[in-house]
Rosetta silent file (secondary structure, phi, psi, omega in degrees, C-alpha in Angstrom):
SEQUENCE: MPEFCRAERDGRILTVTIDRPERMNALHPPANFELEQVFDDFAADPELWVAIITGAGDRAFSAGNDLKFQAEEGGAAIKAPSTGFGGLTSRFDNWKPVIGAVNGVAMGGGFEIALACDLIIASDNAVFALPEPRVGLAALAGGVHRLPRQIGLKRAMGMMLTGRRVGAAEGLDLGFVNEVVPQAELMTAARRWADQIIECAPLSVRASKQAAMQGIELGGLEAAMEGRYEGIGAMVKSQDFIEGPRAFAEKRKPNWQGQ
SCORE:     score description
SCORE:     0.000 S_00000001
   1 L     0.000  143.144  176.406  101.280  118.303  102.422 S_00000001
   2 L   -63.810  146.615 -179.620  104.693  117.427  100.922 S_00000001
   3 L   -95.395  -29.939 -171.657  107.035  120.324  100.348 S_00000001
   4 L  -113.229    7.126  175.186  109.373  118.865   97.757 S_00000001
   5 E  -154.161  163.380  174.497  107.012  116.763   95.627 S_00000001
   6 E  -124.971  142.378  179.597  103.375  116.746   94.508 S_00000001
   7 E  -127.958  119.205 -175.704  101.056  113.758   94.392 S_00000001
   8 E  -124.878  124.813  179.355   97.882  114.011   92.295 S_00000001
   9 E   -90.490  142.373  170.288   95.222  111.310   92.013 S_00000001
  10 E  -145.237   94.605 -175.660   93.114  110.859   88.859 S_00000001
  11 L    64.401 -122.940 -178.492   90.990  107.772   89.135 S_00000001
  12 L   -85.195   -1.658 -169.625   93.274  104.720   89.389 S_00000001
  13 E  -110.615  133.286  175.574   96.361  106.687   88.485 S_00000001
  14 E  -108.979  126.851  174.542   98.751  108.601   90.833 S_00000001
  15 E  -108.558  120.496  179.713  101.057  111.228   89.278 S_00000001
  16 E  -107.539  126.521 -179.738  104.073  112.129   91.432 S_00000001
  17 E  -118.408  118.113  173.255  106.094  115.229   90.559 S_00000001
  18 E   -70.243  125.946 -166.395  109.472  115.879   92.088 S_00000001
  19 L  -122.485   65.570  170.970  109.217  119.603   92.817 S_00000001
  20 L  -132.858   57.193 -173.328  112.672  121.141   93.273 S_00000001
  21 H   -59.975  -27.544 -179.068  113.130  122.806   89.836 S_00000001
  22 H   -69.940  -17.251  174.682  115.589  125.376   91.311 S_00000001
  23 H  -113.206   23.055 -176.327  117.949  122.411   92.029 S_00000001
  24 L    54.064   35.240  179.133  117.053  120.575   88.789 S_00000001
  25 L    58.475   26.404  169.408  114.927  118.296   90.963 S_00000001
  26 L   -63.728  147.334 -175.588  117.981  116.938   92.749 S_00000001
  27 E  -107.656  137.490  171.822  117.043  115.171   95.937 S_00000001
  28 L  -116.407  175.076 -172.828  118.197  115.779   99.487 S_00000001
  29 H   -54.841  -43.592 -178.461  117.057  113.773  102.544 S_00000001
  30 H   -61.186  -38.514  178.019  113.785  115.638  103.248 S_00000001
  31 H   -67.838  -40.640  178.901  112.731  115.093   99.566 S_00000001
  32 H   -59.257  -45.832 -176.249  113.751  111.423   99.650 S_00000001
  33 H   -73.126  -30.698  173.846  111.694  110.765  102.792 S_00000001
  34 H   -63.492  -45.563  179.970  108.675  112.630  101.375 S_00000001
  35 H   -62.993  -38.967  175.704  108.822  110.449   98.231 S_00000001
  36 H   -55.455  -47.628 -178.391  109.119  107.326  100.399 S_00000001
  37 H   -65.980  -40.035  178.690  105.858  108.256  102.140 S_00000001
  38 H   -59.107  -43.556 -178.782  104.110  109.031   98.857 S_00000001
  39 H   -80.950  -23.045  169.222  105.030  105.629   97.456 S_00000001
  40 H   -62.891  -44.803 -178.392  104.235  103.868  100.748 S_00000001
  41 H   -65.859  -39.509  178.760  100.745  105.362  100.454 S_00000001
  42 H   -60.128  -48.213 -177.339  100.486  104.375   96.775 S_00000001
  43 H   -60.346  -35.188 -174.010  101.475  100.764   97.507 S_00000001
  44 H   -87.708  -11.931 -174.239   98.948  100.507  100.332 S_00000001
  45 L   -89.630  112.524 -177.746   95.980  102.144   98.549 S_00000001
  46 L   -69.294  -13.280  179.847   93.755   99.526   96.825 S_00000001
  47 L   -86.148  -14.326  179.976   92.147  102.251   94.719 S_00000001
  48 L  -102.347  127.838 -174.164   95.437  103.195   93.009 S_00000001
  49 L  -112.903  -25.369 -176.352   96.700  100.861   90.339 S_00000001
  50 E  -143.372  143.291  172.797   99.446  102.731   88.467 S_00000001
  51 E  -120.575  147.929  172.733  101.875  105.554   89.315 S_00000001
  52 E  -121.065  130.024  173.998  103.672  108.006   87.067 S_00000001
  53 E  -118.854  132.793 -179.424  106.752  109.901   88.338 S_00000001
  54 E  -143.837 -177.496 -179.170  108.140  112.963   86.650 S_00000001
  55 E  -117.918  149.426  178.035  110.001  116.224   87.450 S_00000001
  56 L   -71.754  147.810  178.807  108.770  119.789   87.722 S_00000001
  57 L    83.747 -173.815 -177.649  109.768  122.191   84.939 S_00000001
  58 L  -116.605   11.748 -177.768  111.200  121.442   81.529 S_00000001
  59 L  -102.631  -32.038 -171.224  114.893  121.062   82.350 S_00000001
  60 E  -150.898  136.998  162.785  115.136  117.969   84.521 S_00000001
  61 E   -68.716  -61.248  170.505  113.514  114.775   85.664 S_00000001
  62 E  -164.338  129.485  177.133  116.085  114.641   88.471 S_00000001
  63 L   -82.254   10.530  174.239  119.758  115.585   88.506 S_00000001
  64 L    92.177 -144.925 -178.705  120.264  112.916   91.243 S_00000001
  65 E   -68.151  139.002  176.881  121.718  113.481   94.676 S_00000001
  66 L   -76.537   89.271 -178.804  121.871  117.112   95.716 S_00000001
  67 H   -63.032  -33.500  177.336  125.614  117.428   95.892 S_00000001
  68 H   -62.094  -44.213  175.329  125.394  121.097   96.790 S_00000001
  69 H   -59.598  -46.543 -179.731  123.336  120.188   99.845 S_00000001
  70 H   -60.181  -38.421  178.112  125.806  117.466  100.715 S_00000001
  71 H   -68.672  -37.332  176.659  128.712  119.858  100.458 S_00000001
  72 H   -65.284  -22.283  178.271  126.857  122.345  102.647 S_00000001
  73 L   -93.331   12.821  175.273  126.511  119.548  105.239 S_00000001
  74 L    89.317    8.520  178.291  130.278  119.076  105.254 S_00000001
  75 L    79.101    8.531  179.892  130.401  116.242  102.713 S_00000001
  76 L   -70.436  157.701  177.211  129.167  113.647  105.173 S_00000001
  77 L   -58.973  136.949 -174.626  127.194  110.648  103.983 S_00000001
  78 L   -95.409  131.836  177.593  123.556  111.591  103.562 S_00000001
  79 L   -66.425  134.626  179.805  120.857  109.460  105.254 S_00000001
  80 L  -126.255  153.133  178.247  118.457  107.806  102.796 S_00000001
  81 L   -67.742  160.045 -179.059  115.195  105.938  103.434 S_00000001
  82 L   -63.161  -23.084  178.708  115.178  102.159  103.512 S_00000001
  83 L   -83.595   -1.057  173.515  113.220  102.130  100.235 S_00000001
  84 L    96.278 -174.644 -177.609  116.119  103.861   98.491 S_00000001
  85 H   -62.108  129.226 -177.790  116.681  106.983   96.464 S_00000001
  86 H    66.579   13.053 -177.567  113.359  108.689   95.705 S_00000001
  87 H    69.744   16.896 -174.596  111.632  106.019   97.797 S_00000001
  88 L  -128.119  -38.625 -166.117  111.930  103.661   94.811 S_00000001
  89 L   -67.818  -19.519  175.121  115.396  102.258   94.124 S_00000001
  90 L  -118.169   22.072  178.123  115.322   99.763   97.013 S_00000001
  91 L   -91.915   92.720 -173.619  111.561   99.133   96.979 S_00000001
  92 L  -101.309    9.105 -176.901  111.491   95.495   96.037 S_00000001
  93 L  -125.205   20.290  176.212  108.007   94.559   97.220 S_00000001
  94 L  -102.237  115.569 -178.254  105.759   96.896   95.127 S_00000001
  95 L  -102.226    4.847  172.654  104.093   94.952   92.331 S_00000001
  96 L   -81.494  141.712 -178.041  102.013   97.873   91.084 S_00000001
  97 L   -69.451  143.438  176.954  103.438   99.399   87.871 S_00000001
  98 E  -128.146  125.786 -177.642  105.398  102.653   88.036 S_00000001
  99 E  -106.400  129.524  172.855  106.057  104.703   84.855 S_00000001
 100 E   -94.229  118.387  176.446  108.929  107.152   84.694 S_00000001
 101 E  -101.052   96.488 -167.685  108.034  110.223   82.545 S_00000001
 102 E   -95.484  110.644  179.969  111.515  111.625   82.020 S_00000001
 103 L  -106.932  106.754  176.824  111.569  115.289   81.041 S_00000001
 104 L    84.120 -139.054 -169.373  115.140  116.591   80.497 S_00000001
 105 E   -74.710  130.967  168.427  118.075  115.498   82.624 S_00000001
 106 E  -130.834   90.133 -174.982  118.059  112.155   84.456 S_00000001
 107 E  -110.722  148.211  174.003  121.507  111.898   85.948 S_00000001
 108 L    51.671 -123.399 -177.973  122.946  109.670   88.670 S_00000001
 109 H   -60.697  -26.654  176.067  120.263  108.959   91.204 S_00000001
 110 H   -64.806  -40.280  178.191  117.723  110.509   88.853 S_00000001
 111 H   -73.179  -29.483  176.860  118.536  107.901   86.232 S_00000001
 112 H   -67.329  -36.768  174.862  118.496  105.243   88.974 S_00000001
 113 H   -62.162  -45.547 -179.749  114.954  106.265   89.871 S_00000001
 114 H   -61.975  -40.739 -179.806  113.980  105.936   86.212 S_00000001
 115 H   -66.686  -26.274  176.615  115.651  102.508   85.936 S_00000001
 116 H   -76.231  -12.683  178.191  113.632  101.376   88.987 S_00000001
 117 L   -79.199  159.434  178.761  110.445  102.227   87.101 S_00000001
 118 L   -79.801  -29.192  175.230  108.771   99.550   84.981 S_00000001
 119 E  -134.060  147.202  171.335  108.502  101.769   81.904 S_00000001
 120 E  -122.230  121.268  173.405  110.408  104.859   80.846 S_00000001
 121 E  -109.776  125.291 -171.839  108.696  107.361   78.557 S_00000001
 122 E  -117.160  140.842  167.651  111.189  110.095   77.558 S_00000001
 123 E   -73.759  160.129 -173.098  110.826  113.561   76.086 S_00000001
 124 L   -71.225   -8.312  175.624  113.013  114.148   73.036 S_00000001
 125 L  -102.206    8.346 -179.648  115.288  116.400   75.146 S_00000001
 126 L   -68.182  144.736  179.920  115.884  113.790   77.816 S_00000001
 127 E  -135.616  131.341 -176.110  119.493  112.987   78.760 S_00000001
 128 E  -118.294  142.684  175.200  120.569  109.973   80.806 S_00000001
 129 E  -167.106  154.663  169.004  123.838  109.233   82.572 S_00000001
 130 L  -117.025   79.699 -170.757  125.495  107.572   85.529 S_00000001
 131 L   -87.147   10.449 -175.422  128.297  110.142   86.024 S_00000001
 132 H   -48.998  -44.793 -177.602  129.232  109.161   89.569 S_00000001
 133 H   -60.256  -20.005 -179.277  132.810  108.061   88.719 S_00000001
 134 H   -75.731  -14.747  177.135  133.451  111.611   87.438 S_00000001
 135 H  -124.113   21.917  173.145  132.949  112.921   90.997 S_00000001
 136 L    80.361   20.181  179.896  134.599  110.057   92.877 S_00000001
 137 L  -120.754 -174.357  174.226  131.386  108.078   93.529 S_00000001
 138 L  -140.338  155.470 -176.749  129.592  105.027   92.131 S_00000001
 139 L   -82.564   76.851 -172.422  125.940  104.446   91.126 S_00000001
 140 L   -95.942    8.465  173.111  125.081  102.331   94.173 S_00000001
 141 L   -94.224   36.550  175.985  121.344  103.047   94.297 S_00000001
 142 L   101.750  -14.147 -176.571  120.885  100.163   91.901 S_00000001
 143 H   -59.623  -43.740 -177.242  122.329  101.697   88.745 S_00000001
 144 H   -71.500  -11.339  177.909  125.360   99.452   88.440 S_00000001
 145 H  -105.391  -42.758 -176.550  123.045   96.410   88.789 S_00000001
 146 H   -71.334  -42.388 -176.228  119.908   97.457   86.962 S_00000001
 147 H   -59.790  -47.404  177.941  121.519   98.897   83.839 S_00000001
 148 H   -61.581  -34.546 -179.348  123.392   95.672   82.858 S_00000001
 149 H   -70.216  -27.747 -173.357  120.250   93.614   83.491 S_00000001
 150 H   -93.411  -28.514 -176.812  118.206   95.920   81.307 S_00000001
 151 H  -127.882   -0.366 -179.284  120.517   96.556   78.324 S_00000001
 152 L    96.587  154.735 -170.359  123.285   93.937   78.563 S_00000001
 153 H   -66.789  -51.631 -175.481  126.729   94.096   80.127 S_00000001
 154 H   -62.202  -43.824  179.051  128.856   95.648   77.373 S_00000001
 155 H   -63.439  -41.319  179.327  126.380   98.403   76.592 S_00000001
 156 H   -66.419  -42.874  178.688  125.993   99.187   80.288 S_00000001
 157 H   -59.060  -38.422  178.293  129.762   99.219   80.796 S_00000001
 158 H   -60.545  -28.933  172.290  130.051  101.710   77.980 S_00000001
 159 H   -84.927  -44.009 -169.920  127.910  104.086   79.993 S_00000001
 160 H   -74.421  -35.440 -176.063  129.021  103.318   83.512 S_00000001
 161 L   -79.774  -13.998  178.302  132.775  103.324   83.004 S_00000001
 162 L  -110.854  -21.804 -175.854  132.765  106.598   81.150 S_00000001
 163 L    69.075   18.179 -174.248  129.877  108.427   82.786 S_00000001
 164 L   -68.743  156.312  178.569  128.872  109.518   79.259 S_00000001
 165 L   -89.266  139.910 -178.579  125.554  111.113   78.471 S_00000001
 166 E  -124.250  124.835  178.326  122.951  109.297   76.375 S_00000001
 167 E   -76.330  172.573 -174.444  120.123  111.089   74.666 S_00000001
 168 H   -61.186  -42.537 -179.795  116.545  109.876   74.501 S_00000001
 169 H   -61.671  -44.752  178.145  116.866  108.414   70.984 S_00000001
 170 H   -65.024  -41.239  177.125  119.950  106.379   71.935 S_00000001
 171 H   -58.031  -37.256  176.585  118.213  105.237   75.131 S_00000001
 172 H   -65.159  -43.026 -178.957  115.390  103.904   72.967 S_00000001
 173 H   -68.802  -36.368  178.971  117.924  102.093   70.754 S_00000001
 174 H   -71.896  -29.044  173.935  119.754  100.701   73.790 S_00000001
 175 L   108.440    4.443  177.572  116.480   99.421   75.186 S_00000001
 176 L   -96.856   -4.854  175.143  115.957  101.154   78.491 S_00000001
 177 L  -108.665  134.913  179.353  113.452  103.697   77.031 S_00000001
 178 L   -87.217  -34.736 -178.743  110.045  102.510   75.850 S_00000001
 179 E  -158.040  146.359  176.762  109.004  105.561   73.840 S_00000001
 180 E  -119.514  131.478 -178.521  110.330  108.997   72.903 S_00000001
 181 E  -135.453  162.108  170.488  107.893  111.899   72.317 S_00000001
 182 L   -56.081  147.780 -174.122  108.092  115.678   71.992 S_00000001
 183 H   -56.481  -37.156 -177.899  108.400  117.321   75.376 S_00000001
 184 H   -65.353  -19.125 -174.741  104.966  118.920   75.107 S_00000001
 185 H  -105.257    5.645 -170.488  103.443  115.471   74.672 S_00000001
 186 H   -60.245  -52.387 -176.099  105.321  113.651   77.477 S_00000001
 187 H   -69.111  -32.938  173.457  102.624  113.479   80.102 S_00000001
 188 H   -62.006  -43.339  177.998   99.937  112.656   77.556 S_00000001
 189 H   -64.486  -46.070  177.907  102.055  109.721   76.369 S_00000001
 190 H   -59.876  -38.421  179.592  102.766  108.539   79.925 S_00000001
 191 H   -69.377  -33.120  177.813   99.056  108.718   80.700 S_00000001
 192 H   -62.104  -43.735  175.627   98.295  106.749   77.522 S_00000001
 193 H   -62.700  -44.696  179.600  100.523  103.904   78.767 S_00000001
 194 H   -60.049  -40.940  177.773   98.957  104.112   82.199 S_00000001
 195 H   -62.753  -41.038  177.697   95.458  104.001   80.723 S_00000001
 196 H   -63.953  -36.435  175.727   96.376  100.884   78.714 S_00000001
 197 H   -64.648  -41.944 -177.756   97.591   99.198   81.904 S_00000001
 198 H   -77.790   -4.816  167.949   94.454   99.908   83.829 S_00000001
 199 L   -73.010  -17.116 -179.563   92.421   98.359   81.036 S_00000001
 200 L   -93.280  162.456  178.011   93.925   95.065   82.263 S_00000001
 201 L   -66.706  125.441 -173.943   93.056   93.207   85.430 S_00000001
 202 H   -60.377  -37.017  178.204   95.163   94.777   88.214 S_00000001
 203 H   -71.566  -28.760  175.725   95.987   91.468   89.913 S_00000001
 204 H   -69.269  -40.635  177.317   97.027   89.990   86.576 S_00000001
 205 H   -62.408  -45.456 -177.967   99.308   93.026   86.008 S_00000001
 206 H   -68.980  -40.613 -179.635  100.890   92.675   89.482 S_00000001
 207 H   -64.420  -38.496  177.900  101.273   88.891   89.148 S_00000001
 208 H   -64.636  -42.405  178.934  102.996   89.413   85.780 S_00000001
 209 H   -64.784  -47.665 -178.105  105.395   91.987   87.220 S_00000001
 210 H   -60.706  -48.218 -177.288  106.166   89.838   90.294 S_00000001
 211 H   -63.426  -40.404  177.704  106.757   86.654   88.246 S_00000001
 212 H   -62.849  -48.965 -174.033  108.984   88.560   85.800 S_00000001
 213 H   -72.398  -41.506  178.006  111.052   90.329   88.400 S_00000001
 214 H   -77.665  -35.098 -179.618  111.453   87.414   90.773 S_00000001
 215 H   -65.603  -35.267 -176.013  111.745   84.792   88.043 S_00000001
 216 L   -66.946  -20.222  178.918  114.641   86.584   86.389 S_00000001
 217 L   -86.546   -5.981 -173.860  116.656   86.115   89.627 S_00000001
 218 L   -88.407   -1.382  168.472  116.231   82.354   89.708 S_00000001
 219 L    84.414   11.040  177.002  118.984   81.624   87.244 S_00000001
 220 L   176.143  155.508 -177.633  117.202   79.729   84.494 S_00000001
 221 H   -63.640  -44.364 -179.086  114.005   79.407   82.512 S_00000001
 222 H   -60.356  -46.187  178.729  112.979   76.111   84.037 S_00000001
 223 H   -61.631  -40.732  179.794  113.492   77.380   87.583 S_00000001
 224 H   -66.114  -43.404 -176.834  111.544   80.582   86.819 S_00000001
 225 H   -70.821  -25.652  177.963  108.627   78.717   85.281 S_00000001
 226 H   -91.088   -3.573 -179.843  108.503   76.305   88.258 S_00000001
 227 L   -64.288  159.758  178.537  108.750   79.126   90.776 S_00000001
 228 L  -112.125  124.700 -172.475  105.968   79.950   93.164 S_00000001
 229 L  -124.114  123.509 -176.990  104.744   83.513   93.123 S_00000001
 230 H   -55.289  -38.382 -178.512  102.345   84.923   95.679 S_00000001
 231 H   -63.937  -37.221  177.449  100.774   87.239   93.085 S_00000001
 232 H   -62.559  -42.805  175.499   99.888   84.359   90.826 S_00000001
 233 H   -60.032  -43.944  179.234   98.066   82.661   93.708 S_00000001
 234 H   -64.281  -38.111 -179.522   96.114   85.854   94.496 S_00000001
 235 H   -62.710  -48.847 -174.433   95.196   86.241   90.841 S_00000001
 236 H   -70.581  -17.648  178.728   93.752   82.753   90.364 S_00000001
 237 L   -95.173    1.723 -171.543   91.673   83.081   93.565 S_00000001
 238 L   -89.827  163.530  174.800   90.246   86.466   92.630 S_00000001
 239 L   -68.125  -32.154  179.498   86.817   87.491   91.329 S_00000001
 240 H   -64.565  -27.417  178.475   88.618   89.136   88.392 S_00000001
 241 H   -67.827  -24.673  176.748   89.870   85.697   87.305 S_00000001
 242 H   -88.449  -38.164 -175.937   86.228   84.794   86.794 S_00000001
 243 H   -63.993  -41.211 -175.311   85.196   88.183   85.442 S_00000001
 244 H   -60.532  -55.526  176.377   87.683   88.305   82.571 S_00000001
 245 H   -61.375  -33.838 -179.355   86.623   85.159   80.668 S_00000001
 246 H   -67.291  -44.558  177.016   82.996   85.917   81.411 S_00000001
 247 H   -61.271  -38.192  177.378   83.233   89.453   79.983 S_00000001
 248 H   -63.338  -44.685 -178.790   85.021   88.059   76.913 S_00000001
 249 H   -65.002  -35.367 -176.563   82.284   85.483   76.360 S_00000001
 250 L   -88.182    0.351  179.063   79.590   88.136   76.843 S_00000001
 251 L    54.427   49.535  177.359   81.439   90.549   74.437 S_00000001
 252 L  -134.871  164.851  176.944   81.540   93.319   77.007 S_00000001
 253 L   -73.630  131.858 -177.995   84.181   95.370   78.769 S_00000001
 254 L   -68.875  148.055  175.567   85.283   93.661   82.042 S_00000001
 255 L  -104.316   87.038 -177.835   84.498   95.311   85.340 S_00000001
 256 L   -69.228  137.597  179.390   87.740   94.810   87.278 S_00000001
 257 L  -108.426  -22.589 -175.760   87.524   94.889   91.046 S_00000001
 258 L    75.980   26.922  179.778   91.146   94.234   91.937 S_00000001
 259 L  -158.936    0.000    0.000   90.077   91.354   94.134 S_00000001
């Protein structure tokens, strides 16, 4: 069993909780590698369609890299898994949706984990920042690249060059947060989004994510629309591609198989 995170299955949904509340859920190498394994298992499991990641306690989603641990190790560079911080920030081949349920502080690598999620649901006390320049570092687990893509260059520069903190309401206004709810309702709200996703055909969801994420890198609308995406091919060859229109015609709820 993992020591620094919890993974709980409920039907098609996996809820992953970073469990280092005494360090504000900051991550050190053992925690990073545990999370990598959890998300490896999620990606490989055909029975799991959506993941939610959150932090233990009510203070922090994740305060990022455990700088105290790094200092205790003499300040040397800390080894990270190939899939990146939290097992997510460099995971570019997972087309299943991941929802970040951000409770409290999401700083540095913690914010980068959230940015690597497909949706961010934030509690009203959530705080986001990329403060790395304030400690002589840079947000190199995807933060300096994802944030401009998600909210525009000037808005992103306003956060990245100052390291300033942004509350949940401003995050919603900037566009990197999907919904803000009272802290007591956070997991209910995240689960509501997950439930809406699993009402859809899983291969259609994955094809949509893949086409959007890969298409945006192709440099233009025409190139993106003419692109070839493996997920689209899998979708049109699936039984669910037949089941969806059939269920609509028969006025019943579709029985998705994920194949």
